[in-house]
C-alpha positions as CSV (number, residue, x, y, z in Angstrom):
1,X,27.6,-11.5,6.2
2,X,25.7,-14.3,4.4
3,X,26.4,-14.6,0.7
4,X,24.3,-16.2,-1.9
5,X,22.3,-18.4,0.4
6,X,20.3,-21.3,-1.0
7,X,17.7,-21.2,1.7
8,X,15.1,-18.5,2.2
9,X,12.1,-18.0,4.6
10,X,9.8,-15.4,3.1
11,X,6.8,-14.1,5.0
12,X,4.0,-11.8,4.1
13,X,1.9,-9.9,6.7
14,X,-1.0,-12.0,8.1
15,X,-4.2,-10.3,6.7
16,X,-6.7,-9.7,9.4
17,X,-9.7,-12.0,9.0
18,X,-12.5,-9.5,9.6
19,X,-13.0,-8.3,6.0
20,X,-12.3,-8.8,2.4
21,X,-8.9,-7.8,0.9
22,X,-8.8,-4.9,-1.6
23,X,-6.2,-4.0,-4.2
24,X,-4.2,-1.9,-1.9
25,X,-3.6,-4.9,0.4
26,X,-2.6,-7.0,-2.6
27,X,-0.1,-4.5,-3.9
28,X,1.4,-3.9,-0.5
29,X,2.5,-7.3,1.0
30,X,1.4,-10.2,-1.2
31,X,2.1,-9.5,-4.9
32,X,5.7,-8.4,-4.0
33,X,6.2,-11.6,-1.9
34,X,4.9,-13.8,-4.7
35,X,7.2,-12.2,-7.3
36,X,10.3,-12.6,-5.1
37,X,9.4,-16.2,-4.0
38,X,8.8,-17.3,-7.7
39,X,12.0,-15.7,-8.8
40,X,14.1,-17.4,-6.2
41,X,12.5,-20.8,-6.9
42,X,13.2,-20.2,-10.6
43,X,16.9,-19.5,-9.7
44,X,17.0,-23.0,-7.9
45,X,16.8,-21.7,-4.4
46,X,15.2,-23.5,-1.4
47,X,12.3,-21.2,-0.5
48,X,9.4,-21.4,1.9
49,X,6.8,-18.6,1.7
50,X,4.4,-18.5,4.6
51,X,1.3,-16.5,5.2
52,X,-2.1,-17.0,6.9
53,X,-5.0,-15.3,8.5
54,X,-4.6,-13.2,11.7
55,X,-7.7,-14.3,13.6
56,X,-7.5,-12.8,17.1
57,X,-8.2,-9.3,18.6
58,X,-10.9,-7.0,19.6
59,X,-11.9,-5.9,16.1
60,X,-13.1,-9.4,15.2
61,X,-15.2,-9.6,18.4
62,X,-16.7,-6.2,17.7
63,X,-17.8,-7.2,14.3
64,X,-19.1,-10.5,15.5
65,X,-21.2,-8.7,18.2
66,X,-22.6,-6.3,15.4
67,X,-23.5,-9.1,13.2
68,X,-24.8,-11.2,16.1
69,X,-22.7,-14.2,15.2
70,X,-19.6,-15.9,16.8
71,X,-16.0,-14.7,16.2
72,X,-15.4,-18.2,14.7
73,X,-18.0,-17.6,12.0
74,X,-16.4,-14.3,11.2
75,X,-12.9,-15.7,10.8
76,X,-14.0,-18.7,8.9
77,X,-15.9,-16.5,6.4
78,X,-13.1,-14.2,5.7
79,X,-10.2,-16.8,5.9
80,X,-12.1,-18.8,3.2
81,X,-12.8,-15.7,1.0
82,X,-9.2,-14.3,1.2
83,X,-7.6,-17.6,0.8
84,X,-9.7,-18.2,-2.4
85,X,-8.9,-14.8,-3.7
86,X,-5.2,-15.4,-3.2
87,X,-5.3,-18.7,-5.0
88,X,-7.2,-17.3,-7.9
89,X,-4.6,-14.5,-8.4
90,X,-1.8,-17.0,-8.4
91,X,-0.2,-16.5,-4.9
92,X,2.3,-19.3,-4.6
93,X,2.3,-19.5,-0.8
94,X,3.9,-22.8,0.5
95,X,1.3,-22.6,3.2
96,X,-1.7,-20.3,4.1
97,X,-2.1,-21.0,7.8
98,X,-4.6,-19.7,10.6
99,X,-3.7,-18.2,14.0
100,X,-6.8,-20.0,15.4
101,X,-5.2,-23.4,14.8
102,X,-4.2,-25.4,17.9
103,X,-0.5,-25.6,16.7
104,X,-0.3,-21.8,16.6
105,X,-1.7,-21.4,20.2
106,X,0.8,-24.0,21.4
107,X,3.7,-22.2,19.6
108,X,2.8,-18.8,21.1
109,X,2.6,-20.2,24.6
110,X,5.8,-22.0,24.2
111,X,7.6,-19.0,22.7
112,X,6.4,-16.8,25.7
113,X,7.2,-19.4,28.3
114,X,10.8,-19.8,27.0
115,X,11.3,-16.0,27.1
116,X,9.6,-15.7,30.5
117,X,11.7,-18.5,32.1
118,X,15.0,-17.8,30.5
119,X,15.4,-14.0,30.6
120,X,14.4,-10.7,32.2
121,X,12.1,-9.6,29.3
122,X,8.8,-8.9,31.1
123,X,7.4,-6.8,33.9
124,X,4.0,-6.7,35.5
125,X,2.2,-3.4,35.8
126,X,-1.0,-2.5,37.6
127,X,-3.1,0.2,36.1
128,X,-6.6,1.5,35.8
129,X,-8.5,0.3,32.7
130,X,-12.0,1.1,31.5
131,X,-14.7,-1.3,32.5
132,X,-18.2,-1.7,31.3
133,X,-20.5,-2.3,34.2
134,X,-23.4,-3.5,32.2
135,X,-21.5,-6.1,30.3
136,X,-19.3,-6.9,33.4
137,X,-16.0,-6.9,31.5
138,X,-12.8,-4.9,30.9
139,X,-12.8,-3.0,27.6
140,X,-10.0,-3.5,25.1
141,X,-8.9,-0.2,23.4
142,X,-11.1,-0.9,20.4
143,X,-14.2,-1.3,22.5
144,X,-13.9,2.4,23.5
145,X,-14.8,5.4,21.4
146,X,-14.7,9.1,22.2
147,X,-13.6,12.5,21.1
148,X,-10.0,12.8,20.0
149,X,-8.1,15.4,22.1
150,X,-5.9,16.3,19.0
151,X,-8.5,16.9,16.2
152,X,-11.8,16.7,18.0
153,X,-13.0,13.8,15.8
154,X,-16.0,12.3,17.8
155,X,-15.4,8.7,16.8
156,X,-11.8,8.1,17.8
157,X,-10.9,4.6,19.2
158,X,-9.1,4.0,22.4
159,X,-5.8,3.2,20.7
160,X,-5.9,5.5,17.6
161,X,-7.9,8.3,16.0
162,X,-8.5,7.1,12.5
163,X,-9.1,10.7,11.4
164,X,-5.8,12.3,12.3
165,X,-3.8,9.1,12.8
166,X,-2.7,10.0,16.4
167,X,-1.8,7.0,18.7
168,X,-3.9,7.4,21.9
169,X,-4.6,5.6,25.2
170,X,-8.2,5.2,26.2
171,X,-7.9,7.6,29.1
172,X,-6.9,10.5,26.6
173,X,-10.3,10.3,25.0
174,X,-12.8,13.0,25.8
175,X,-16.2,11.6,26.8
176,X,-15.3,8.0,26.3
177,X,-18.1,5.5,25.7
178,X,-18.3,1.7,25.6
179,X,-19.0,0.4,22.2
180,X,-20.8,-2.5,23.9
181,X,-23.3,-0.8,26.0
182,X,-23.0,2.8,24.7
183,X,-22.5,4.0,28.2
184,X,-19.7,5.8,30.0
185,X,-17.3,3.1,31.3
186,X,-15.8,3.2,34.8
187,X,-12.1,2.8,35.7
188,X,-11.0,-0.4,37.6
189,X,-7.6,-1.7,38.5
190,X,-6.0,-4.5,36.5
191,X,-2.6,-5.9,35.8
192,X,-0.8,-6.7,32.6
193,X,2.5,-8.1,31.4
194,X,4.8,-5.8,29.4
195,X,7.6,-6.7,27.1
196,X,10.7,-4.5,27.9
197,X,11.2,-3.3,24.3
198,X,13.2,-0.3,25.7
199,X,16.1,-2.5,26.8
200,X,16.7,-3.5,23.1
201,X,17.4,0.0,21.7
202,X,21.2,-0.2,22.0
203,X,21.6,-3.3,19.6
204,X,18.7,-2.2,17.4
205,X,20.3,1.0,16.3
206,X,23.4,-0.6,14.7
207,X,21.2,-3.5,13.4
208,X,18.9,-1.1,11.4
209,X,21.3,1.7,10.6
210,X,24.5,-0.3,9.7
211,X,23.4,-3.9,9.3
212,X,25.4,-5.0,12.3
213,X,24.3,-7.6,14.9
214,X,26.4,-8.2,18.0
215,X,29.1,-6.2,16.3
216,X,29.2,-8.4,13.3
217,X,28.0,-7.9,9.7
218,X,24.5,-9.3,9.4
219,X,23.0,-7.7,6.3
220,X,23.5,-5.0,3.7
221,X,21.7,-2.0,5.4
222,X,22.2,0.0,2.1
223,X,19.5,-2.2,0.5
224,X,17.0,-1.2,3.1
225,X,14.5,1.3,1.7
226,X,14.9,4.9,3.0
227,X,11.4,5.1,4.4
228,X,11.8,1.9,6.3
229,X,15.0,3.0,8.0
230,X,13.6,6.5,8.6
231,X,10.6,5.3,10.3
232,X,12.6,2.9,12.5
233,X,15.2,5.4,13.5
234,X,12.5,7.9,14.5
235,X,11.2,5.3,17.0
236,X,14.5,4.1,18.5
237,X,15.1,7.0,20.9
238,X,11.8,6.5,22.5
239,X,11.1,2.8,23.0
240,X,8.9,1.9,25.9
241,X,7.7,-1.3,27.4
242,X,4.7,-2.7,25.4
243,X,1.7,-4.6,27.0
244,X,1.5,-8.1,25.6
245,X,-1.7,-9.1,27.4
246,X,-5.3,-8.0,27.3
247,X,-8.4,-8.6,29.3
248,X,-10.4,-10.3,26.4
249,X,-12.1,-13.6,25.9
250,X,-11.1,-14.1,22.2
251,X,-7.4,-15.0,21.9
252,X,-4.6,-17.2,23.2
253,X,-4.6,-17.7,26.9
254,X,-1.6,-16.5,28.8
255,X,0.0,-19.7,30.4
256,X,0.6,-18.3,33.9
257,X,-1.2,-19.0,37.1
258,X,-2.0,-15.4,38.0
259,X,-3.1,-14.5,34.4
260,X,-6.6,-16.0,34.4
261,X,-8.9,-14.2,32.0
262,X,-6.1,-12.7,30.0
263,X,-5.0,-13.4,26.4
264,X,-2.0,-12.3,24.4
265,X,-2.3,-9.0,22.6
266,X,-2.6,-9.6,18.9
267,X,0.7,-7.7,18.1
268,X,2.6,-10.3,20.1
269,X,0.7,-13.4,18.9
270,X,0.4,-12.6,15.1
271,X,4.1,-12.5,14.1
272,X,4.7,-15.8,15.8
273,X,2.2,-17.0,13.3
274,X,5.1,-17.0,10.8
275,X,6.8,-19.7,13.0
276,X,3.7,-21.8,13.6
277,X,2.9,-21.7,9.8
278,X,6.4,-23.0,9.0
279,X,6.0,-25.7,11.6
280,X,2.7,-26.8,9.9
281,X,4.3,-26.8,6.5
282,X,7.2,-28.9,7.7
283,X,4.8,-31.4,9.4
284,X,2.8,-31.6,6.1
285,X,6.0,-32.1,4.0
286,X,8.3,-34.0,6.3
287,X,10.8,-31.1,6.5
288,X,12.8,-29.6,9.3
289,X,11.2,-26.3,10.1
290,X,14.0,-25.1,12.4
291,X,16.6,-25.1,9.6
292,X,14.7,-22.2,7.9
293,X,14.5,-20.2,11.1
294,X,17.8,-20.9,12.7
295,X,20.4,-22.1,10.2
296,X,23.2,-19.7,9.3
297,X,22.7,-20.2,5.6
298,X,19.0,-19.3,5.8
299,X,17.7,-15.7,5.2
300,X,14.5,-14.2,6.6
301,X,12.7,-11.5,4.6
302,X,9.4,-9.9,5.6
303,X,7.0,-8.4,3.0
304,X,4.7,-5.9,4.6
305,X,3.0,-2.5,4.2
306,X,4.4,0.6,5.8
307,X,1.8,0.5,8.6
308,X,3.6,-2.7,9.9
309,X,7.2,-1.4,9.7
310,X,7.9,-0.9,13.4
311,X,6.5,-4.3,14.3
312,X,8.6,-6.1,11.8
313,X,11.9,-4.1,12.0
314,X,11.9,-3.4,15.8
315,X,9.3,-5.4,17.9
316,X,9.5,-8.8,16.3
317,X,13.3,-8.8,15.9
318,X,13.5,-7.8,19.6
319,X,11.2,-10.8,20.4
320,X,13.3,-13.2,18.3
321,X,16.6,-12.0,19.9
322,X,15.2,-12.1,23.4
323,X,14.1,-15.6,22.8
324,X,17.4,-16.7,21.3
325,X,18.3,-19.1,18.5
326,X,16.3,-17.4,15.8
327,X,17.5,-15.6,12.7
328,X,16.6,-11.9,12.3
329,X,15.3,-10.5,9.1
330,X,18.1,-9.4,6.6
331,X,15.5,-7.1,4.9
332,X,12.0,-5.8,5.3
333,X,11.1,-4.2,1.9
334,X,7.9,-2.5,3.1
335,X,5.8,-0.9,0.4
336,X,4.0,2.3,0.9
337,X,0.3,2.7,0.4
338,X,-1.7,2.3,-2.9
339,X,-4.6,4.7,-3.2
340,X,-7.5,4.3,-5.6
341,X,-8.5,7.0,-8.0
342,X,-6.9,9.7,-5.9
343,X,-8.4,8.7,-2.5
344,X,-7.8,6.1,0.2
345,X,-9.6,2.8,-0.1
346,X,-12.8,3.1,2.1
347,X,-15.1,0.2,2.9
348,X,-17.7,2.4,4.4
349,X,-17.8,4.6,1.3
350,X,-17.5,1.7,-1.1
351,X,-14.4,3.5,-2.5
352,X,-12.2,0.9,-4.2
353,X,-12.6,-2.6,-5.3
354,X,-12.0,-5.8,-3.4
355,X,-10.1,-8.7,-4.9
356,X,-12.9,-11.1,-5.0
357,X,-15.1,-8.4,-6.6
358,X,-12.7,-7.9,-9.4
359,X,-12.4,-11.7,-10.1
360,X,-16.2,-12.1,-10.2
361,X,-17.0,-9.0,-12.2
362,X,-14.1,-9.0,-14.9
363,X,-14.9,-12.5,-16.3
364,X,-15.1,-10.9,-19.9
365,X,-11.3,-10.3,-19.6
366,X,-8.9,-12.8,-21.2
367,X,-6.4,-13.5,-18.5
368,X,-7.9,-11.1,-16.0
369,X,-5.5,-12.3,-13.3
370,X,-2.4,-11.2,-15.0
371,X,-4.0,-8.0,-16.3
372,X,-4.5,-6.9,-12.7
373,X,-1.1,-8.1,-11.5
374,X,0.6,-6.2,-14.3
375,X,-1.3,-2.9,-13.5
376,X,-0.4,-3.2,-9.9
377,X,3.3,-4.0,-10.5
378,X,3.6,-1.0,-13.0
379,X,2.1,1.2,-10.3
380,X,3.6,-0.6,-7.2
381,X,4.1,1.8,-4.2
382,X,7.6,0.7,-3.6
383,X,9.0,3.9,-2.3
384,X,6.1,6.3,-2.2
385,X,2.3,6.2,-2.2
386,X,0.9,5.5,-5.6
387,X,-2.5,5.6,-7.2
388,X,-4.6,3.0,-9.1
389,X,-6.6,4.5,-11.9
390,X,-8.8,2.7,-14.3
391,X,-7.6,4.7,-17.2
392,X,-4.0,3.7,-16.5
393,X,-5.1,0.1,-16.1
394,X,-6.5,0.2,-19.7
395,X,-3.3,2.0,-20.9
396,X,-0.9,-0.5,-19.4
397,X,-3.1,-3.4,-20.6
398,X,-3.5,-2.3,-24.2
399,X,-0.2,-0.5,-24.9
400,X,2.1,-2.9,-23.1
401,X,0.5,-6.3,-22.5
402,X,-1.4,-6.3,-25.8
403,X,0.6,-4.1,-28.2
404,X,4.0,-5.2,-27.0
405,X,4.2,-8.6,-25.3
406,X,1.2,-10.3,-26.8
407,X,1.7,-8.8,-30.2
408,X,5.2,-10.0,-30.4
409,X,4.6,-13.6,-29.3
410,X,1.6,-13.9,-31.6
411,X,3.5,-12.7,-34.7
412,X,6.3,-15.0,-34.1
413,X,4.1,-18.0,-33.6
414,X,1.9,-17.2,-36.6
415,X,4.9,-16.7,-38.9
416,X,6.7,-19.8,-37.6
417,X,3.6,-21.9,-38.3
418,X,3.1,-20.3,-41.7
419,X,6.6,-20.6,-43.0
420,X,8.0,-23.7,-41.1
421,X,4.8,-25.6,-40.0
422,X,5.8,-24.6,-36.4
423,X,9.2,-26.3,-36.5
424,X,11.9,-24.2,-35.1
425,X,14.3,-23.6,-38.0
426,X,18.1,-24.0,-37.5
427,X,20.0,-20.8,-37.2
428,X,23.5,-19.9,-38.3
429,X,26.1,-19.8,-35.6
430,X,26.2,-16.1,-34.9
431,X,22.5,-15.6,-35.3
432,X,21.8,-14.5,-31.6
433,X,24.4,-11.8,-31.8
434,X,22.2,-9.9,-34.3
435,X,19.4,-9.4,-31.7
436,X,21.0,-7.0,-29.3
437,X,22.3,-7.3,-25.7
438,X,19.7,-9.5,-24.2
439,X,22.1,-10.9,-21.7
440,X,22.7,-7.4,-20.3
441,X,18.9,-6.9,-19.9
442,X,18.5,-10.1,-18.2
443,X,21.3,-9.3,-15.7
444,X,19.7,-6.0,-15.0
445,X,16.3,-7.7,-14.6
446,X,17.9,-10.2,-12.1
447,X,19.6,-7.3,-10.2
448,X,16.4,-5.3,-9.9
449,X,14.4,-8.2,-8.4
450,X,17.1,-8.9,-5.9
451,X,17.0,-5.3,-4.9
452,X,13.2,-5.4,-4.5
453,X,12.7,-3.1,-7.4
454,X,9.9,-5.1,-9.0
455,X,8.5,-2.2,-11.1
456,X,11.9,-1.7,-12.8
457,X,12.3,-5.4,-13.3
458,X,9.0,-5.9,-15.1
459,X,10.0,-3.0,-17.4
460,X,13.2,-4.9,-18.2
461,X,11.0,-7.8,-19.1
462,X,9.1,-5.6,-21.4
463,X,12.4,-4.2,-22.9
464,X,13.2,-7.8,-24.0
465,X,9.9,-8.0,-25.7
466,X,10.3,-4.6,-27.3
467,X,13.8,-5.7,-28.5
468,X,12.1,-8.7,-30.2
469,X,9.5,-6.5,-31.8
470,X,12.0,-4.1,-33.2
471,X,14.2,-6.9,-34.5
472,X,11.3,-8.7,-36.2
473,X,10.2,-5.4,-37.8
474,X,13.7,-4.5,-38.9
475,X,14.3,-7.9,-40.6
476,X,10.6,-8.2,-41.9
477,X,10.9,-11.8,-43.0
478,X,7.5,-11.6,-44.7
479,X,9.1,-9.4,-47.3
480,X,12.0,-11.6,-47.9
481,X,9.9,-14.7,-48.1
482,X,8.3,-13.5,-51.4
483,X,11.7,-13.4,-53.0
484,X,13.4,-16.3,-51.4
485,X,11.4,-18.7,-49.1
486,X,14.6,-20.6,-48.2
487,X,16.6,-17.6,-47.1
488,X,18.8,-18.3,-44.1
489,X,18.1,-14.8,-42.8
490,X,14.5,-15.7,-42.4
491,X,15.4,-18.9,-40.5
492,X,17.9,-16.9,-38.3
493,X,15.2,-14.3,-37.6
494,X,12.4,-16.7,-36.5
495,X,14.8,-18.9,-34.6
496,X,16.0,-15.8,-32.7
497,X,12.4,-14.7,-32.1
498,X,11.4,-18.0,-30.8
499,X,14.4,-17.9,-28.5
500,X,13.1,-14.5,-27.2
501,X,9.7,-16.0,-26.7
502,X,11.2,-18.8,-24.7
503,X,13.1,-16.3,-22.6
504,X,9.9,-14.3,-22.0
505,X,8.2,-17.4,-20.9
506,X,10.7,-17.8,-18.2
507,X,11.2,-14.2,-17.0
508,X,7.5,-13.4,-17.1
509,X,6.7,-16.2,-14.6
510,X,7.4,-14.2,-11.4
511,X,5.1,-11.3,-12.6
512,X,2.6,-13.0,-14.9
513,X,2.4,-16.6,-14.0
514,X,-0.8,-17.4,-16.0
515,X,0.7,-15.8,-19.1
516,X,4.0,-17.7,-18.6
517,X,2.1,-21.0,-18.4
518,X,0.3,-20.1,-21.7
519,X,3.5,-19.1,-23.5
520,X,5.1,-22.4,-22.5
521,X,2.0,-24.2,-23.7
522,X,2.2,-22.4,-27.0
523,X,5.9,-23.4,-27.2
524,X,5.0,-26.9,-26.1
525,X,7.8,-27.0,-23.5
526,X,7.8,-27.7,-19.8
527,X,8.2,-24.7,-17.6
528,X,11.7,-23.3,-18.1
529,X,13.4,-21.6,-15.2
530,X,15.3,-18.3,-15.3
531,X,18.3,-20.2,-14.1
532,X,18.1,-22.4,-17.1
533,X,17.7,-19.5,-19.5
534,X,20.7,-17.6,-18.0
535,X,22.8,-20.8,-18.2
536,X,21.8,-21.4,-21.9
537,X,22.6,-17.8,-22.9
538,X,26.0,-17.8,-21.0
539,X,26.9,-21.1,-22.7
540,X,25.6,-19.8,-26.1
541,X,23.0,-22.5,-26.2
542,X,19.5,-22.3,-27.6
543,X,16.7,-21.9,-25.1
544,X,14.3,-23.6,-27.5
545,X,16.1,-26.3,-29.6
546,X,16.1,-26.2,-33.4
547,X,13.8,-28.8,-34.8
548,X,11.4,-28.5,-31.9
549,X,7.7,-28.4,-32.8
550,X,5.8,-25.5,-31.3
551,X,2.0,-25.1,-31.1
552,X,-0.6,-22.9,-32.7
553,X,-1.2,-19.2,-31.8
554,X,-3.2,-18.4,-28.7
555,X,-4.4,-15.1,-27.6
556,X,-2.7,-13.9,-24.4
557,X,-4.7,-10.7,-23.9
558,X,-7.6,-9.1,-25.6
559,X,-7.6,-5.4,-26.1
560,X,-9.9,-3.5,-23.8
561,X,-10.4,-0.4,-25.9
562,X,-11.6,-2.2,-29.0
563,X,-14.1,-0.4,-31.3
564,X,-15.3,-3.9,-32.6
565,X,-16.1,-5.2,-29.1
566,X,-17.0,-2.9,-26.3
567,X,-17.6,-5.6,-23.7
568,X,-14.4,-5.0,-21.7
569,X,-14.4,-1.2,-22.0
570,X,-18.0,-1.2,-20.8
571,X,-16.8,-2.9,-17.6
572,X,-14.3,-0.2,-17.0
573,X,-16.8,2.5,-17.7
574,X,-19.2,0.8,-15.3
575,X,-16.5,1.0,-12.5
576,X,-15.7,4.6,-13.2
577,X,-19.4,5.3,-13.1
578,X,-19.7,3.9,-9.6
579,X,-17.1,6.2,-8.4
580,X,-18.7,9.2,-10.0
581,X,-22.0,8.3,-8.3
582,X,-20.2,8.1,-4.9
583,X,-18.7,11.6,-5.5
584,X,-22.0,13.0,-6.6
585,X,-23.7,11.5,-3.5
586,X,-21.1,13.1,-1.3
587,X,-21.5,16.6,-2.7
588,X,-23.8,18.9,-0.8
589,X,-27.4,19.1,-2.1
590,X,-27.9,22.6,-3.5
591,X,-30.9,24.4,-5.1
592,X,-31.0,24.3,-8.9
593,X,-29.4,27.4,-10.6
594,X,-31.9,29.9,-11.4
595,X,-32.7,31.2,-14.9
596,X,-29.8,32.9,-16.7
597,X,-29.6,36.7,-16.4
598,X,-27.8,39.2,-18.6
599,X,-24.9,41.2,-17.6
600,X,-27.1,44.3,-17.5
601,X,-29.4,42.6,-15.0
602,X,-26.4,41.9,-12.8
603,X,-25.1,45.5,-13.0
604,X,-28.5,46.7,-11.6
605,X,-27.5,45.2,-8.3
606,X,-25.4,47.5,-6.0
607,X,-23.5,45.2,-3.6
608,X,-21.2,46.9,-1.2
609,X,-19.1,46.1,1.8
610,X,-20.5,47.2,5.1
611,X,-19.7,47.0,8.8
612,X,-22.1,46.0,11.5
613,X,-22.2,48.6,14.3
614,X,-24.9,47.1,16.5
615,X,-27.4,44.2,16.6
616,X,-30.5,43.4,18.6
617,X,-33.4,41.1,18.5
618,X,-36.7,42.3,16.9
619,X,-39.6,42.1,19.4
620,X,-42.0,39.1,19.0
621,X,-39.8,37.7,16.2
622,X,-37.7,34.7,16.9
623,X,-35.8,34.8,13.6
624,X,-35.1,38.4,13.1
625,X,-32.3,40.7,14.1
626,X,-32.2,44.5,13.7
627,X,-28.8,45.5,12.5
628,X,-27.3,49.0,12.4
629,X,-24.6,49.0,9.6
630,X,-22.1,51.5,8.1
631,X,-21.6,51.7,4.5
632,X,-19.0,54.3,3.8
633,X,-20.1,57.5,5.6
634,X,-23.8,56.4,5.6
635,X,-25.4,54.4,8.3
636,X,-28.7,52.5,7.8
637,X,-30.9,49.8,9.5
638,X,-31.3,46.4,8.0
639,X,-33.5,43.6,9.3
640,X,-32.1,40.1,8.7
641,X,-33.5,36.6,9.5
642,X,-30.4,35.2,11.1
643,X,-31.3,35.2,14.8
644,X,-31.2,31.4,15.0
645,X,-27.7,31.3,13.5
646,X,-25.9,34.3,15.2
647,X,-26.0,35.9,18.6
648,X,-26.3,39.8,18.5
649,X,-23.1,40.3,20.4
650,X,-21.1,38.0,18.0
651,X,-22.0,40.2,15.0
652,X,-20.7,43.6,16.2
653,X,-17.7,44.7,14.1
654,X,-18.0,42.1,11.4
655,X,-17.6,43.2,7.8
656,X,-20.4,41.9,5.5
657,X,-21.8,42.3,2.0
658,X,-24.9,44.4,1.6
659,X,-27.4,44.6,-1.3
660,X,-27.7,48.4,-1.0
661,X,-30.2,49.3,-3.7
662,X,-32.9,46.9,-2.6
663,X,-36.2,48.7,-2.2
664,X,-36.9,49.6,1.4
665,X,-39.4,47.4,3.2
666,X,-41.1,47.4,6.6
667,X,-40.6,44.2,8.6
668,X,-42.4,44.0,11.9
669,X,-42.6,47.7,12.1
670,X,-38.9,48.3,11.3
671,X,-37.9,49.8,7.9
672,X,-35.2,47.7,6.4
673,X,-32.9,49.3,3.8
674,X,-31.0,46.6,2.1
675,X,-30.2,42.9,2.5
676,X,-27.2,41.2,4.1
677,X,-25.9,38.4,1.8
678,X,-25.9,34.9,3.3
679,X,-25.0,31.4,2.1
680,X,-27.3,28.4,3.0
681,X,-26.2,24.8,3.2
682,X,-28.4,21.6,2.8
683,X,-29.3,21.7,6.5
684,X,-30.6,25.2,6.3
685,X,-27.7,26.7,8.2
686,X,-26.9,30.3,7.3
687,X,-23.5,31.8,7.1
688,X,-22.4,35.4,6.4
689,X,-20.8,36.2,3.2
690,X,-17.8,38.4,4.1
691,X,-14.5,39.8,2.6
692,X,-11.7,37.4,3.3
693,X,-9.6,40.2,4.8
694,X,-10.2,43.6,6.5
695,X,-11.5,45.8,3.5
696,X,-13.3,48.8,5.0
697,X,-17.0,49.7,4.4
698,X,-18.7,51.2,1.3
699,X,-16.7,49.6,-1.4
700,X,-18.6,48.2,-4.5
701,X,-18.5,44.5,-5.2
702,X,-17.8,44.0,-8.9
């Protein structure tokens, strides 16, 4: 098993370039990757973190057809937008590549050709596939919609029902239609190449379950998240060959003579994008890309969301092993899903907020980037789904970033400038021992990050700040200064507090890079690494040297819930108002409630349970049914306007509620004694109001 490697290759899932990224995407695969990459670099490790846009597949061509533009215009638009959003939020990718680049096409074709010529990893299968006669082309799964056979959702895709989540094949759909022509497709024979994933199950089981590869220790399987291992192990007993080709015009051509008109399926093409991105980075920086993918002292780690677990823990490792020479991932710390105010993010319903929208709309926030990063880290879905709430965003910001971190740093800098003109005072030899066990906190911080527990790690950072706040308050140098401005205890206190600020500047960098830069600017020091801080403390050396001149105070964060300035809170309330409007618009449109009545008025109504004995249509009346009902021992006739909503034969035997003391009235020559209670929706559809269990007839409703 590899120990303390110096070389790391980190990947984050390639976002699909057919739409803008929202907060859920960011919290799933990209913010965790950034934290880990920044931390490793700060520990002196050789790190390459790659990502880029996934730019092939049917969904992009579908969107292009809808918008009547080319696929290239779609991918250019969203690649640029998402890349810009990542940059503005401080993502420290070493490269953000594109799968539409020539180098990627060549890399995928070379990877496939090597596998094809040097092993028995593929088979060709002939099958029937849906074909759109009007557009004269085979239909990819996403070009077909129909009714789901599992839940009856009438807009299921040919590969999956997005309503119930069931994986489907196009031929399972009921009443399938082409999304191109809107017509029923025909079935035609075609052939495709399949990767024999099933022949890899034997080595994959010990690899995932025990961390063994070819009978040797490969990684610490205990550090894999339970939900990651659980999902993988549920798949391993039923692995099947997977088609790697598609009849599609947009994608990477399959380099075989008998594969004309076929491209690689995006699931096969996209993960190889990690390799092509590394190649491009190496070309740009005069590096050896292969050492990061193939050297024994290099470790591969994938950051993804839980919807990509199987591809990164089973499928891609099988591809790498089948090819040979490549390292397999030592961990895939997949996050679960982040919801938004209790519901899933939904573009169609405008439920949620996209990254670029946040950056554009929250300009009134001081350090809006780290404000968002911190809220997402505090609520990161590391082991279960979590929920982003605007009220929690305010709470995390004001109570932790402002009242704890920002407040401590500001007080220390203000006091140091007031008492010592910003020059770090010399401390007595044992001064740092009076603070508390910061070394233990930092070791715990380090351990949590290495175990991918980023939420716990950021809380350790806040504990360091809290420790500083408590220490400063306990000493209260402002009180001692009045009696003895030259007190050594004041010097010890502010020296120690400046040391803590220096530590915070280093350990905040993986989480809050913009704040860390500002802290270092205030301290007037170059960026200090976590490795340097740990070395200084272990050798009992100062992080910030005595006699060093620090700068003037600067605000890290401005309070949101500020009675003197409502600008920032108004933004939060506006976002919450948008959601309330969406909820209100989704509610059924009902009639206004009628004027208030007294309890005595209500008691005048005699509502009883009744059973329908017979039902028939009223002559020359399309809407009316004549019902014979039993109410206790009494039978009576009731005329009800429900003929367009119920068939007479479907009503017999049903228990209903009857307004029994309504004055009799003749309707179309039939005397009606009472009224059956009905509910009406916004479409005018009527529904019987009935007891929710067999109850008998004649009983009073109270």
